[in-house]
Every structure is written in C-alpha cells, then in structure tokens.
C-alpha positions as CSV (number, residue, x, y, z in Angstrom):
1,M,0.0,0.0,0.0
2,E,1.4,3.4,-1.0
3,R,1.7,5.8,1.9
4,T,1.5,9.5,1.6
5,K,4.2,11.7,3.1
6,M,3.5,12.5,6.7
7,E,3.6,15.9,8.2
8,P,6.8,16.7,10.2
9,V,4.8,17.1,13.4
10,G,1.7,15.3,14.5
11,N,0.0,13.3,17.3
12,V,-0.6,9.6,17.2
13,A,-4.1,10.2,18.6
14,D,-4.9,11.6,15.2
15,L,-3.7,8.6,13.2
16,P,-5.5,5.4,12.4
17,W,-4.4,2.0,13.7
18,E,-3.7,-0.6,11.0
19,D,-4.6,-4.3,11.4
20,G,-1.5,-6.2,12.3
21,S,-2.9,-9.6,11.1
22,V,-0.6,-9.3,8.1
23,L,1.7,-11.1,10.6
24,R,-0.1,-14.4,9.9
25,G,-1.9,-15.6,13.1
26,A,-1.4,-12.4,15.1
27,R,-4.2,-11.7,17.4
28,E,-5.3,-8.3,18.8
29,F,-2.2,-6.7,17.2
30,Q,-2.4,-3.2,15.7
31,I,0.3,-1.1,14.0
32,M,0.8,2.6,13.3
33,E,3.6,3.3,10.9
34,L,5.3,6.5,12.0
35,V,8.3,6.4,9.7
36,A,7.9,4.2,6.6
37,N,7.7,4.4,2.9
38,D,9.1,7.9,2.8
39,P,12.6,7.9,1.4
40,T,12.6,11.7,1.4
41,Y,12.7,11.5,5.2
42,T,15.1,8.6,5.7
43,K,16.3,5.3,4.2
44,A,18.0,4.3,7.4
45,F,15.2,2.9,9.5
46,S,11.4,2.6,9.9
47,L,9.4,3.2,13.1
48,E,6.1,1.6,14.2
49,Y,3.9,2.2,17.2
50,V,2.4,-1.1,18.2
51,R,-0.7,-1.8,20.3
52,I,-1.3,-5.3,21.5
53,S,-4.6,-5.8,23.2
54,R,-5.3,-7.9,26.2
55,N,-4.5,-11.6,25.4
56,G,-3.0,-10.4,22.1
57,H,0.2,-11.6,20.5
58,S,2.3,-11.9,17.4
59,V,3.1,-15.3,16.0
60,T,6.6,-16.6,16.0
61,H,8.2,-15.1,13.0
62,V,11.5,-14.0,11.4
63,N,12.3,-10.6,9.9
64,S,15.2,-10.0,7.6
65,C,15.9,-6.6,9.3
66,S,17.1,-6.1,12.9
67,H,14.7,-4.3,15.2
68,F,14.7,-2.6,18.6
69,L,11.5,-2.8,20.7
70,Y,10.8,-0.4,23.5
71,V,7.8,-1.0,25.8
72,L,6.0,2.2,26.6
73,D,3.2,0.7,28.7
74,G,1.9,-2.7,29.7
75,V,3.2,-6.1,30.7
76,G,4.1,-9.0,28.5
77,E,6.9,-11.3,27.3
78,I,9.2,-11.7,24.3
79,T,10.6,-14.9,23.0
80,I,13.7,-14.8,20.9
81,E,14.8,-18.1,19.5
82,D,14.4,-20.5,22.5
83,R,14.5,-18.0,25.4
84,T,11.7,-15.9,26.9
85,W,12.0,-12.7,28.9
86,P,9.4,-10.7,30.8
87,L,8.6,-7.2,29.6
88,R,7.1,-4.1,31.3
89,A,7.1,-0.4,30.7
90,G,10.8,0.7,30.2
91,S,11.9,-2.8,28.9
92,Y,13.6,-3.0,25.6
93,A,14.6,-5.9,23.3
94,R,17.1,-6.0,20.5
95,V,16.1,-8.6,17.9
96,K,18.8,-9.3,15.3
97,G,17.5,-9.9,11.8
98,G,17.1,-13.6,11.0
99,K,16.1,-14.6,14.7
100,R,12.8,-16.3,15.4
101,H,10.7,-14.2,17.9
102,S,7.3,-13.5,19.2
103,L,5.7,-10.9,21.5
104,R,2.8,-11.5,23.9
105,N,0.7,-9.2,26.1
106,Q,0.1,-10.7,29.5
107,G,-1.5,-7.7,31.2
108,D,-5.1,-6.7,31.9
109,G,-4.9,-3.7,29.5
110,D,-3.2,-2.8,26.2
111,M,0.5,-3.1,25.7
112,Y,2.2,-0.3,23.7
113,V,5.6,-0.8,22.0
114,L,7.8,1.3,19.7
115,A,9.5,-0.8,17.1
116,V,12.5,0.6,15.2
117,Y,13.5,-1.5,12.1
118,D,17.0,-1.3,10.5
119,P,17.0,-1.3,7.5
120,P,13.4,-0.1,7.0
121,R,10.6,-2.6,7.0
122,V,7.9,-2.0,4.4
123,T,4.6,-3.8,5.1
124,D,1.2,-3.8,3.4
125,T,-1.3,-3.3,6.2
126,S,-4.3,-2.1,4.3
127,T,-7.0,-2.7,7.0
128,K,-7.5,0.2,9.3
129,V,-8.7,-0.4,12.9
130,G,-10.6,2.3,14.9
C-alpha cells in the first residue's frame, strides 16, 4: 500500500491503527507506521507504534531486518529463539535480523511498544482499525 508523506509534526491520537494480522496468526495486534515508505525523510530505519490488546500476540516469525523494541506501557513477554524474557514499561529488546521471535501481552490492558527497524521494514497493512 502506498503511503503519503507524513507531516513533520503530529499526534498519534490523530492517526489510524492498522490491522497487524498481516503477521499471519497475530491476534489483537495493531500497528501505526510513523516512519515508513518515505525515502525523502530517511532510508536508514522505519518506526512503528504497536498496540497489543489484552491476550493479544504476534506469532513466532523472522524478519530480515534487525529491530529494537521499547515497551512504553503494559506487561508481557518476548521470546527470541528458545529463550523468553518478561517485559514491562521501560523494557527493551534487541532482535537481530534472522532470529525467530514473538511478542505477547500478559497484562489486563493494552501493551504499547515502539519498534525501530533497520533497515526499514515495508509492510502492506491495508485494513484500518478504529
């Protein structure tokens, strides 16, 4: 899906969530691309704001790009290869490209994560969520 160039300043409350089910099997997983598909801004990385609802998760998957995940709010866990770590607000995870991993919300509310991809990850998330 072709994205339009974003304004240099904005508020995530004004942007739509996109259905994260493009990650096959993901449940209650929404994405907001903040830096993506705009080579006039950067070709070095992409940035996503992720919302994982209560009992939501990504499936175990592999990305070719490395990514840095920073938990803004919520409680959960991340599994990288065969090891699992707990996550809470302030936790971060560095996932090297080519490593199997999954993310799961284990709290009573939504879990919010910033995901920085290097090099940029381009996805087609065409279904918008409220």
